[in-house]
LODOTI-242585 format. One record per residue (C-alpha): residue in three letters; x, z, y negated. Coordinates in steps of 0.02 Angstrom, whole numbers, plus 32768, in hexadecimal, padded with zeros to 4 digits. Layout:
REM residues N
ALAXZY;...
//
This chain:
REM residues 238
METD1DF5289E294;METD24952CBE320;SERD2025366E373;LEUD2625406E389;VALD2A8540CE438;LYSD26E54BAE468;PROD1BD54CCE4AD;ARGD160555BE457;VALD11155DEE4C9;LEUD09C566DE49B;VALD09F5701E514;VALD0095777E505;ASPD01D5814E56F;ASPD00158CDE54C;GLUD0965906E5B6;PROD135590EE54A;GLYD1A658F7E5E1;VALD14C5858E615;ARGD1535812E564;LYSD20C5834E553;ALAD23657F0E600;LEUD1D4574FE5E4;GLND21A573AE535;ARGD2CC574EE573;GLYD2B456DFE60A;LEUD2575652E5B3;ARGD2D45651E524;ALAD35E563EE5A5;GLUD2FD55A5E5E3;GLYD3085557E536;METD25D5588E4F4;ASPD22855D5E44E;VALD1C25671E478;VALD14A56DAE410;THRD0F15772E457;ALAD05057D3E434;ALAD0145878E47F;ASPCF55586CE47C;GLYCEC357F4E481;PROCE9B57E9E3C6;SERCF5357CCE39B;GLYCF635747E421;LEUCEC756F0E3E1;GLNCF0856F5E32E;LEUCFAE56A6E360;ALACF695627E3DB;SERCEE655EFE35C;THRCF7255A9E2EF;GLYCF85551CE36D;SERD0415529E359;PHED06D554CE410;ASPD08F54D4E49E;VALD04F554DE522;VALD00455FDE528;LEUD026567CE5B3;LEUCF8B56EAE5A8;ASPCF71578BE608;ILECEBB57ABE636;METCEB65869E627;LEUCEDB5883E56E;PROCEA95909E4EF;GLYCE2C58D6E46A;LEUCDF95831E4B7;SERCE1057F4E569;GLYCE735759E591;TYRCDD15707E5CB;ARGCD825723E520;VALCE1E56EAE4C5;LEUCE1E5649E529;GLUCD645632E50E;ARGCD785645E450;LEUCE0A55CDE44A;ARGCDAD5544E4A6;LYSCD105562E43E;ASPCD77554EE39E;GLYCDC254ABE3DC;VALCE7154EDE401;THRCEB15484E492;THRCF5954DAE4AE;PROCF7A54E8E569;VALCF5C5599E5AA;LEUCFA155E8E649;LEUCF3F5685E677;VALCFA05716E6C1;SERCF49579EE726;ALACF605821E7AE;LYSCEBB57E1E7F7;ASPCED2575EE87E;GLYCE1C573FE8AC;GLUCDDA568EE8B3;ILECD4956BAE83F;ASPCDC156FFE7BB;GLNCE295661E7C0;ALACD8F55F1E7BD;ASPCD4A5650E725;GLYCDEC5635E6C6;LEUCDF5557CE6F0;ASPCD3E5564E6C2;LEUCD6355AEE616;GLYCDEA552BE5F9;ALACE895576E640;ASPCF1054FEE678;GLYCF53556EE701;TYRCF4C561DE74C;LEUCFDD568FE77D;VALCFC8572DE7E4;LYSD03457C6E7C1;PROD0B657E7E7FF;PHED0EF5734E7F0;SERD19556DDE809;PHED1E856B3E763;VALD223560FE7AF;VALD16E55E1E7D7;LEUD1355613E728;VALD1B855A3E6D7;ALAD1875515E74A;GLND0D05528E718;VALD0FB552FE660;ARGD1635490E66D;ALAD0DA543AE6D1;VALD0595465E64C;LEUD0CE5423E5C4;ARGD0E55380E623;ARGD029536AE63B;ALAD008538BE583;GLYD07C52FBE556;PROD09452B1E4A8;GLUCFDE52C8E476;ALACFF65385E475;GLYD046537DE3CA;ARGCFB45322E377;GLYCF3B53B3E35E;THRCF1B541CE2C3;LEUCF8B54ADE290;ARGCF3B553FE233;LEUCF8E55C4E1CB;GLYCF105629E169;ALACEAD55ACE100;LEUCF345527E118;GLUCF10549BE193;VALCF90541AE1C9;ASPCF3C5389E224;ARGCFC75339E28A;GLYCF5B52A7E2C1;LEUCF225272E214;ARGCFC352B5E1C3;GLNCF5E5312E13F;VALCF6C53C1E0F7;HISCEDB5427E0B1;TRPCED154D1E05D;ASNCE24551FE057;GLYCDDF5472E07C;ALACE39541ADFEC;GLUCEBC5398E018;VALCF7253BBDFEB;GLYCFCD5317DFC9;LEUD076530DE020;SERD0F05280E03B;PROD1155251E0F1;ARGD1B952B2E0ED;GLUD167534AE09C;PHED0DE5346E120;ALAD160533DE1AA;LEUD1BA53D5E165;LEUD11A543CE153;ASPD0E35405E201;VALD182544EE24B;LEUD17454F2E1EB;VALD0BC5510E20E;GLYD0D654D2E2C0;ARGD1485569E2D6;ALAD0E255E1E26C;GLYD1265692E274;THRD1D45658E2A9;VALD2685636E236;VALD29F557FE23A;THRD353555EE209;LYSD38C54D4E195;ASPD3E65480E225;GLUD346547FE28D;LEUD2E75432E1FB;LEUD36F53AFE1E5;ARGD363537CE29C;ALAD2A6537EE2A2;VALD27F5328E1FC;TRPD31452B6E1DD;GLYD354529AE28C;GLUD3F55236E296;GLUD3F351F9E1E2;GLND49F51F5E196;ALAD4D2524CE0F4;VALD44652CCE102;THRD47D537DE0D6;ARGD432542BE0D5;ASND41E541AE019;LEUD39B5393E036;VALD339540EE0A1;GLUD3385489E00F;VALD2FC5400DF9A;TYRD26B53CFE00B;VALD23A5483E02D;GLYD2315494DF70;TYRD1C153FCDF63;VALD14B543EDFE8;ARGD14A54EEDF9F;ARGD11A54AEDEF2;LYSD089544BDF3A;LEUD04E54E3DF9C;ASPD0635550DF01;ALACFF454D9DEA0;VALCF6054FCDF14;GLYCF8355B6DF2C;ALACFD855AADFD6;GLYD08C55C3DFA0;ALAD09C566EDFF3;LEUD08E561EE09F;LEUD13C55D4E092;ARGD1CC564EE083;THRD2895646E07B;VALD2E456BAE0F2;ARGD38E56CFE0A2;GLYD41E569CE111;HISD3AB565DE19C;GLYD32F55D8E165;TYRD27555CBE13F;LEUD1D8561EE180;ALAD12155E8E17A;SERD0B35681E190;ASPD03056F0E13F;ALAD00957AAE13F;GLUCF93579EE1D3;LEUD0115741E23E;ASPD09B57BAE20D;GLUD032584BE250;VALD00D5804E2FD;ILED0B857C3E333;THRD1115845E39D;PROD1CF5858E38F;
//
């Protein structure tokens, strides 16, 4: 399966201005950006395993960035995390790195430096970064074993169906267009049309329906398809 070109970044910061500025800037750099405004929301989103890198502020309402990072690593989520803080002390930075952070940025920071750090983290992560497990509610997509489970029971999918679900859950909470699915799942194959995407989405939806997980996959009229659940819908900020 070809991967989608855009790296996926989660920005967790309680300052609306910072979220909007980073979202706008990183999107201009060709990245797909999702934002969250507090610690619990950031943990909920990052726990899906569907991001390539997380920009995580330390001072957050509800749950500090340190605790979010600690929970992620304890739960086996290996997504690279760059901590962001107004604190520039050596002990603060050492604490973050000891908890499993992949880098530390001090506010106010240069956007150019931030982008460089994000790209460096993405390079270090390499091709193995896409072989972890994605989680959306009780749905688990094991990219390494290429298996899907719902509440622990395996959902049998063909290789193409798995590839399609992998893309959708890999961008959970974000609408994926038919053209993006075509490029990611079918690549440069000739004679493949958008109608085939609809057919395969139908196949996957029926198999999810059969185990009670059909509500996770939605059609967004005129735009594409969305993998999400009620909990994820609540924590993503506009």
